[in-house]
C-alpha positions in Angstrom: 16.7 -5.5 4.0 14.6 -6.7 6.9 11.0 -5.8 6.2 9.9 -5.4 9.9 11.7 -2.5 11.6 11.3 -1.1 15.2 13.5 2.0 15.4 13.8 5.7 16.1 16.0 6.6 13.1 14.4 9.1 10.7 12.4 7.4 8.0 10.9 9.1 4.9 7.7 7.8 3.4 5.3 8.9 0.6 1.6 9.0 0.1 -1.0 10.3 -2.5 -3.2 12.7 -0.8 -6.3 14.8 -1.6 -5.6 18.5 -1.5 -7.3 18.9 1.9 -5.6 15.9 3.6 -2.6 15.9 5.9 -1.9 12.2 6.4 -3.4 9.1 4.7 -6.1 7.2 6.3 -7.8 3.8 5.7 -10.9 4.0 3.6 -13.3 1.4 5.2 -15.6 1.6 2.3 -13.0 0.4 -0.2 -10.6 -1.5 1.9 -7.9 0.7 0.5 -5.9 3.7 1.7 -5.3 4.6 -1.9 -8.6 5.5 -3.4 -12.3 5.0 -3.6 -14.5 2.6 -5.4 -17.7 3.6 -7.2 -20.7 2.6 -5.0 -22.2 0.6 -7.9 -19.1 -1.5 -8.1 -20.2 -4.0 -5.5 -17.9 -6.8 -6.8 -14.8 -4.7 -6.4 -15.9 -3.6 -2.9 -16.4 -7.3 -1.9 -13.0 -8.3 -3.3 -11.3 -5.4 -1.4 -12.9 -6.5 1.9 -12.1 -10.1 1.3 -8.4 -9.4 0.5 -8.1 -7.2 3.6 -9.9 -9.7 5.8 -7.8 -12.6 4.8 -4.5 -10.8 5.2 -5.6 -9.6 8.7 -6.8 -13.1 9.7 -3.4 -14.6 8.7 -1.4 -11.8 10.4 -3.2 -12.2 13.7 -2.4 -15.9 13.7 1.2 -16.1 12.5 2.6 -12.5 12.2 1.1 -10.7 15.2 4.3 -8.7 15.7 3.6 -6.9 12.4 1.5 -3.8 12.2 -2.1 -4.5 11.2 -3.2 -3.1 7.8 -6.4 -2.0 9.6 -4.6 0.0 12.2 -1.5 1.3 10.5 -1.0 4.2 8.2 -0.3 3.0 4.7 2.4 4.7 2.8 4.8 3.9 0.0 8.4 3.1 0.8 9.9 5.4 -1.8 8.9 8.0 -4.3 9.5 5.4 -7.1 7.0 3.0 -5.4 4.4 5.8 -5.3 5.0 6.6 -8.9 4.7 2.9 -9.9 1.4 2.7 -8.0 0.2 5.7 -10.0 1.1 4.0 -13.2 -0.7 0.9 -12.2 -3.8 2.6 -10.7 -4.2 6.1 -12.2 -7.8 6.3 -11.1 -6.9 5.9 -7.5 -4.6 8.9 -7.5 -6.3 11.2 -9.9 -6.5 14.7 -8.5 -4.1 13.9 -5.6 -0.7 15.1 -4.9 2.4 13.2 -3.7 3.3 14.0 -0.1 6.3 13.2 1.9 6.4 12.6 5.7 9.2 11.7 8.1 9.1 9.7 11.3 9.6 11.4 14.7 10.3 9.2 17.7 9.9 5.5 18.0 7.9 3.6 15.4 7.3 0.1 13.9 7.0 -0.3 10.2 6.8 -3.3 7.8 7.3 -3.3 4.1 5.3 -5.4 1.7 4.6 -5.8 -2.0 1.2 -4.3 -2.6 0.9 -6.3 -5.9 -0.2 -9.2 -3.6 -3.4 -7.3 -3.0 -3.8 -6.7 -6.7 -3.6 -10.5 -7.2 -6.1 -11.2 -4.4 -8.5 -8.6 -5.9 -8.6 -10.3 -9.3 -11.9 -11.9 -10.3 -11.0 -15.5 -9.5 -11.8 -18.0 -6.8 -8.9 -19.1 -4.7 -8.9 -22.2 -2.4 -7.8 -21.8 1.2 -4.4 -23.3 0.6 -3.7 -20.7 -2.1 -5.1 -17.9 0.1 -2.7 -19.0 2.9 0.2 -19.1 0.5 -0.5 -15.6 -0.8 -0.9 -14.2 2.8 2.3 -16.0 3.8 4.3 -14.5 0.9 2.8 -11.0 1.7 3.7 -11.1 5.4 7.1 -12.6 4.8 8.0 -9.8 2.5 8.2 -11.7 -0.8 7.8 -9.9 -4.1 5.1 -11.1 -6.5 7.7 -11.3 -9.3 9.7 -13.9 -7.3 6.7 -16.3 -7.2 5.2 -18.0 -10.2 1.5 -16.9 -10.1 -1.1 -17.6 -12.8 -4.4 -16.0 -13.6 -6.8 -17.5 -16.2 -4.2 -20.1 -17.2 -1.6 -17.4 -18.0 1.5 -16.3 -16.0 0.6 -13.3 -14.0 3.5 -10.8 -13.4 3.4 -7.4 -11.8 6.3 -5.1 -10.9 6.7 -4.6 -7.1 5.1 -1.6 -5.4 6.4 -1.6 -1.9 4.0 -0.2 0.7 4.9 0.7 4.3 2.6 -0.2 7.2 3.5 2.4 9.7 2.7 2.9 13.4 4.2 5.9 15.1 4.4 9.6 14.7 4.9 11.3 11.3 5.6 14.9 10.4 4.4 16.0 7.0 7.0 17.7 4.9 5.4 20.5 2.9 6.8 20.7 -0.6 7.4 24.0 -2.2 4.9 25.0 -4.8 6.5 25.0 -8.2 5.9 28.0 -10.4 5.2 27.3 -14.1 7.8 29.9 -15.0 11.4 29.2 -15.7 14.0 30.4 -13.0 14.6 34.1 -13.3 11.2 34.9 -14.9 8.2 35.9 -12.8 
């Protein structure tokens, strides 16, 4: 599947939202559309900014036709990806609900393995060559599990969680509230 799409065909995407949100936004304090960092966690905040900065820097120079992570809505490509993200980062989605949205009209969307960001946010020091390689893999649509990465002299493996960088118009699909009762009982 091509990971950069410009189309008008209906596209369904998923996001974890707070109860009072309609569509996801980008949290400039954490560098993430998926959750918040505690204010006293300065190292994590710096790592988040660094990861986003480097990916954007690389995108502007070599992948400028792709949506910017800073200006796109960030969604998950499928419900499975959203659930996998929850399994990997339960603190980011605690108290949120899984929402669906569909595209309306023309859009541009690119799909990427968000596990690359997990790797960039690890507490390690990467040289510029490695940073460029990671950014290249991310923007080319490679999966982390396809590339041999290491962290602290151990092989680092993560299952893919595909995120969608979306620019266009979305319509939220409101899900029916499920009752705790079995069908036929009220």
